[in-house]
N, C-alpha and C positions, 0 to 999 in steps of 0.2 A: 419945880416940877409942874406947878400950875401953868406957868407961862409956856413951858415946853409942850404940854399936852394940848393947850389951846392952839399953838402953832401946828401941832400934828393934826388936829381936826381940820384946820383950813387946808393943809396940804393933801389930806386924805380926800376931802370933798373934790378938790381939783382932779386927783387921780381917778376917783369914782366917776366923775363927769366924763372924762375922756373915755373910760371903758364903756360907759353906757352909750355914748355917741357911736362908738365902733360897733357895739352890739346891735344898736338900732339900724345902722347902715347894713350890717350883715344880715339881720333878720329880714329887712325889707327885700334884699336881693334874693334870699332863699324863698320867701313867700311869693316873689315875682316869677319864680320858676328857674332861677339860676342855681348853680351848685350841683354836686354829684353825691347823692345819698349813699351810693355803693362804697365810697371811700371809708365810711364809718365802720364797715365790717372787714376792712383789709388789715392783715397782719403780715408784715414782711420781715423775715429773719433768715439769714443764711444758715444752712445746715439743718440739723435735726429739730425735733420738737423741744429738746432741752435748750437749744439756742433761743427758741421763742420764749421759753420760761425765763431765762436769764435776761433777755432783752426787756421783758415786761418788768421784772424785778429791778433792773437798773433804772428804768424810767420812773418807776414808783419811788425808788430811793432818792433820786434826784429831785422828785416832786416835793419831798419833805422840806426843801429849801423855802417853799412857799409858806411853811408853818413856823418860820423863824419868829415872826411877830407874836405868836401865841406863847412860845417858850419864853420870849423876852418879857411879855406882860406879867408872867407869874412872879418874876423877880421884883415887880413894882407893887406887889399886893400890900405891903406894909404902908404904902402911901395912900391907901383907900380908907374911908371912914368905917365901912362895915364889910370887910372882905368875905366873911362867911356867907352873907346874903347876896352880895353883888357880884362877887368874882365868878362863881360857877355859872351864873346867868350870862355874864359878859362873855365868858369863854365859849359856851355852847351857842349863843346867838352869833358870835363872830364866826365860828366854824361853819354854821349853816349859811350865813350870808356870803362869806367869801367862797365857800365850797360851791355854792350855786353859781356865783360869777365865773369861777374857774371852769366849771362844766360847760356853761353857755359859751364862753370864749372858745373853748376847745371844739365844741360842736360846730359853731359858725365858721371857725377857721378851717376845719377839716372839710366842711361841705363846700366851701367856696374856692379853696386854694389847695393844690397838691402839696403833700408833705415835703417833697424835695425842694419846692420853691420856698416854703416856709423855713426849711433848714438852712438854705443858702442865703436867705435875705438878712440884711442887717436891721430891717424894720418889718418884722413879720406881720404886725397888726396893720401896717400901712398897705401890705399886700391884700389884706382882707378888704380894706376900704376901696382899693383900686378895682378889685373883683366885683365890688358892689356898684361900680359904675360912677362913683363920685370922686372928686378931687379934693382930698383933705390936705390943707396946707402943711407941708412937711415941717416948717419952722414952728407952727403951733403945736404939732405933735411932739417935736423935740422939746419944746418948753414944758409940756405936760410930763414927758419922760424925765426931764430935769427935776421937776417937782417931786416925782416919785423917788428918784435917787436921793434927793435931799432929805425926804421924809424917812427913808430907810436908814440913812446915816444918823439922823437925829434920834430915832428910836433906839438904834443900837448903842449910841454913845450914852444916852440916858440910862438904858438898862445896864450896860457893862460898868459904867462908873458907879451906879447905885449898888451893883453886885459887889464891886471892889470895896465900897464903903462898908457894906454889911459884913463881908468876909474879914475885913480888917478889924472891925469891932469884935468879931468872934475869935480874933487872934489866929486866923488861918493864913492871912496874908500880912505883909509888913504894915505896921500901924500907920505909916505915912500915907498909905492909900486911902485911909479913912478920914484924913484931914479935910475940914470944910472951911469956907470963908465965914468968919464970925457973923457978919451982918446978913449975908444972903443965904447962908447955910448950904452953899454949893460945894460938892465934892471935887474941888478943882484939881487935886493931884490925880484922882482917879480918871477925870476927864482927859487930862494931858496924857496919862499913861495909855489909855485906851485909844486916843487919837493917834499917837505915835505908832502903836501896834497896827492900827488899821492902815495908816499910810505906808508902813513897811510892807504889809501884805499886798496892797494894791500896786505898789511900785514894781512888783514882780511881773505885772502885765498879764498874768494868767487868770483873767476874770472868771472864765468858765470853770477852771480848776478850783478856784476859791469857792465857787458856788457848790461844786461837788464835795469839796472838803467840809464846808459848812453843813451840808446835808448829812454827810457821814457822821460828823461829830454830834449833830443834833439827834440822830438816831441812837447813838450811844448814850446820850443824855436821857432820851426818852426811856430807853431800856432800864437804866439805873433808877430813874424816878419811879417807874412802875413797880420795880422790885422793892424800892424803899417804901412805897405805899403799903405793900403787904407786910413788910418787916415792922413798920411803925404801928401797925394795928395791935401789936403786943402791949404797947403803952396805953393804958386806960387813962382818959382825962375826963374831968367833970363838966367842962364847958361844952357848949354846943359847937358842932363842926360838921362839915360836909363829909358824907361817906358814899363812895361809889360802889356799885355791885362788884363783888370779888372777881367775877369773870372778866371784867374790863381790864384791870391792870395785868391779869395773867395773859390775856390775848395781846395786850399792848406790849408787854415785855418780849413775848415770843416773836411777834411780828417785827418789832424793832431790831431784834438780834438777827433775824433772817435777812432783813433788808440791809443791815450793816455788814453782813458776812460776805464771803468771796463770791457767792452766787450772783451778786449784783454786778459783777464784771466791771468794776471801776479801775481806772489806771493806777499803777503803782505809786505815782507821785502824790496821789491823794493821801495814801497811808503815810508817806514820808512827811508831807506837810502837816498832817494831823499829829504825827509823832513829835515833830519839832515844837508845835504849839503846846502839846501836853508836857513836853520836857521843860518848857519855859514855866508853866504853871507849877510843876513839881519843884523846880529850882527855887522859885519864890517861896514856896511852902517850907522847903528845907532851910533856906536862908532865914526865914522868920523864926523857925524853931531854934536855930542856933543863937540868934539874937536874944530871944526870950530866955533861953537857958543861961546865957552869959549874964543877963540882967537879973536872973533869979526869979523870973515871972512865970515860969511854967506851972 
């Protein structure tokens, strides 16, 4: 875990540097008089006002893909020395920093480049650089993007394999997924399982659809977690723990359910793909239950 986190920090610094360079170029162009401020107030949706609402909901739901890292990090809480003190601070600080970056990138991009150009471009951030009047080396930008993809893969494999390890120890998944290398304590079976699952999903070639599916499943997870926060408050514990104001999990659950619902106007294949992944999880759980019952370990 320590080695992976250190690698993650290096990759994140590279990503952040690339974003800051693009923001600096875009901000300089805007301050120099380039850009079109009127674009920030434009809303284009075909049909009635209801179509506008569903368009905004759909974009917001897809935007939850950007919060995958925060959901991932929660599954790593047991690897920290003092999660009660450090983890809430880390989550809130991370949301503020990344949220600020997302807003700034969206503002600069919308001011300098028409949304139709951004939509059709394979490198939308490069369009921002071009609009700023500078020639950013495409190969260097591609290298930064490669670092970003590698970082995302690393974090997801870390989280998912650690999650498999924890669920296997809780007897929710087959015990094999909790096996670790004796000397290195690496959950090798979980890593292989997660990697094969990721390769199978990516091989479909529908990267945009996978992003939408991830966002949908993440919204479902957020809804369940917020409801679980309210349910678990019935269990009184003596040790110190973080307690959020009641209104936040209530709003979180309602908002997540709305964004995960049909009003977000997502394609049917998203629900199909999510259903298949859920079926795989249920099948593993059932298989594990059967094995435990045969062994008399229930």
